[in-house]
Every structure is written in C-alpha cells, then in structure tokens.
C-alpha positions, -999 to 999 in steps of 0.1 A, spaced: 2 0 -2 26 22 9 53 14 -17 21 23 -42 15 54 -27 47 66 -34 54 54 -68 23 76 -73 34 103 -54 64 103 -77 51 100 -108 30 132 -99 61 146 -91 77 142 -123 45 149 -147 48 184 -126 86 191 -133 78 180 -172 53 202 -176 72 228 -156 105 222 -178 82 230 -208 66 257 -199 103 276 -191 113 261 -226 81 282 -243 89 309 -223 128 309 -234 119 304 -267 90 333 -263 119 358 -249 144 349 -276 121 353 -302 112 388 -292 149 399 -289 157 384 -317 128 405 -337 138 437 -321 175 434 -335 160 417 -370 139 457 -369 168 474 -356 188 459 -390 164 470 -414 165 504 -428 134 514 -446 142 549 -455 125 566 -486 111 593 -502 89 612 -470 75 647 -455 103 642 -425 130 631 -408 122 626 -370 150 624 -347 146 610 -320 160 631 -285 187 617 -267 209 633 -238 227 669 -240 254 682 -218 247 721 -218 253 731 -258 266 700 -271 249 665 -279 260 631 -261 281 610 -280 248 585 -290 226 618 -296 250 634 -319 250 595 -338 214 600 -345 212 639 -354 244 635 -377 223 608 -394 191 625 -395 211 653 -417 224 630 -436 192 617 -450 184 653 -451 213 656 -479 203 627 -495 175 646 -501 151 616 -486 126 645 -466 126 684 -468 127 688 -429 142 678 -403 120 680 -367 145 672 -334 126 661 -304 134 659 -272 129 687 -241 149 699 -215 169 674 -187 170 683 -151 187 717 -148 197 713 -184 198 752 -196 190 739 -231 167 717 -244 178 682 -262 162 699 -297 176 732 -296 208 714 -289 206 693 -323 194 724 -340 221 739 -330 239 710 -345 225 708 -374 229 748 -391 265 741 -383 263 710 -405 244 736 -430 212 727 -427 194 760 -435 169 771 -406 134 770 -422 142 732 -432 140 725 -392 114 718 -364 118 713 -329 92 709 -305 109 713 -262 88 694 -238 91 658 -245 108 635 -221 99 604 -233 97 582 -263 62 583 -265 59 621 -259 86 625 -288 65 609 -310 33 632 -300 53 659 -304 64 658 -336 31 642 -345 18 673 -335 42 694 -356 36 671 -388 3 680 -388 3 715 -380 30 715 -410 11 694 -437 33 665 -435 19 636 -437 55 608 -436 81 605 -421 113 585 -418 124 580 -376 155 581 -368 174 560 -338 200 538 -322 191 502 -337 178 485 -308 153 511 -301 135 513 -334 106 484 -329 94 502 -301 98 537 -321 81 522 -353 53 506 -328 45 534 -308 43 557 -341 14 536 -351 0 534 -324 0 575 -325 -11 569 -363 19 586 -377 28 569 -412 66 562 -404 91 545 -417 123 533 -397 161 542 -403 184 535 -370 215 546 -368 247 528 -386 270 545 -362 250 538 -331 271 541 -297 259 515 -281 287 490 -298 302 466 -267 288 435 -258 275 445 -224 263 480 -236 240 459 -262 227 435 -240 219 462 -214 199 482 -239 184 449 -254 169 431 -223 157 467 -212 135 469 -248 120 435 -243 113 446 -207 94 471 -227 81 453 -251 61 431 -227 54 463 -200 32 476 -235 21 449 -241 4 449 -205 -4 483 -207 -24 481 -245 -47 449 -228 -61 471 -199 
C-alpha cells in the first residue's frame, strides 16, 4: 500500500516537473523570439522619400549632444542631405537643470552642418519616446506633413515604430549605422531593456 502511494506521488512530481520544464522552454523561446524581432527591426533600413525626418531625442550636455544623440543627429542630417525629406524634426525637452533642450542642441548642431534654419522644426516639451512622437506628430499636422522617417538607435527602433503606429504616424525606420551602443555589455543591457518595454507596452495595451 505504502509503496503504491509513493509510486503515485513520484509520478505526479515527475509530471509536474515535466510541465514546468516545458513552460520554461516555451518562455525562453518566446523571449528569444522577441529579442530577435527587436534586432531584426533595428537592422532594417526603410529610408525612402518622405515629408520629414524625425530624430528622437537623447541626452545633451549644455550645448553639446551626448555621443548617442550626436550619432542620431548626424544620421538625420545625412538622410536630409540625401534628399529623402525636406524637413528635419528634432525632439527632446529639457533634462534636469539643463539650460538648453535636447532639440535646441540638435538644431544648433544641424545649423553648423549647413542645414538651413527653415528646414528644421523642433519641440522642447517631451521627455519620453512616446512624448517625442506625440510632439512630432503635432508638428507634422501643423505643417501638413504626412510621412516620416524615424531616426534612433537600432535596438530602440522596434519600440519607436510601434509607438508611431499607435499614434497614427505613417512612419519608416532608419537606424543610425554608427550607434554608440557597440560593446557586448551595452548592447545586452539595451536589448534587455527593450524586451522589458515590449512586454510592458503589451500589458498596458490590453488594459
């Protein structure tokens, strides 16, 4: 009697562990798939003739863009000079205690690179990616611009395009080819962050 009870308990425990391993494997496969999707989107370059180029904000130090922001600005200027869009939209508000907004710093940089002032639009209120795009959409609507190329770092692009779709922006993605996130450690940290945001946004959408 006792041996039979023990055998049944062992089978139940074995069955439970089997299902636990299967669930863990499915979870790992799902997370790997999400990470692969984020990388794939960031490696595509969809740049095509559009009405505007939206450069998403990043940190700025006084009048100088951070290395990450500088590469985004440079890529946006390159797309503009290639004739892919007649307007540049720089986004980004004021950091804590900053005398200049991110977009003001980007505008100054672009002017020094020969971009005419009339080709540049800025907003200085946003602090997040969603706000960057909300403010850029308002500028597009005010200036009758329909299609935009979004510029950001590769691992940020999937989230940026998803948010753009939610906001009704007809957007294409063009990641900076000179992202400052180059080392394995920084890329891994950035990717893990974006995998987290992917699931956070899914949960928020479902509410």
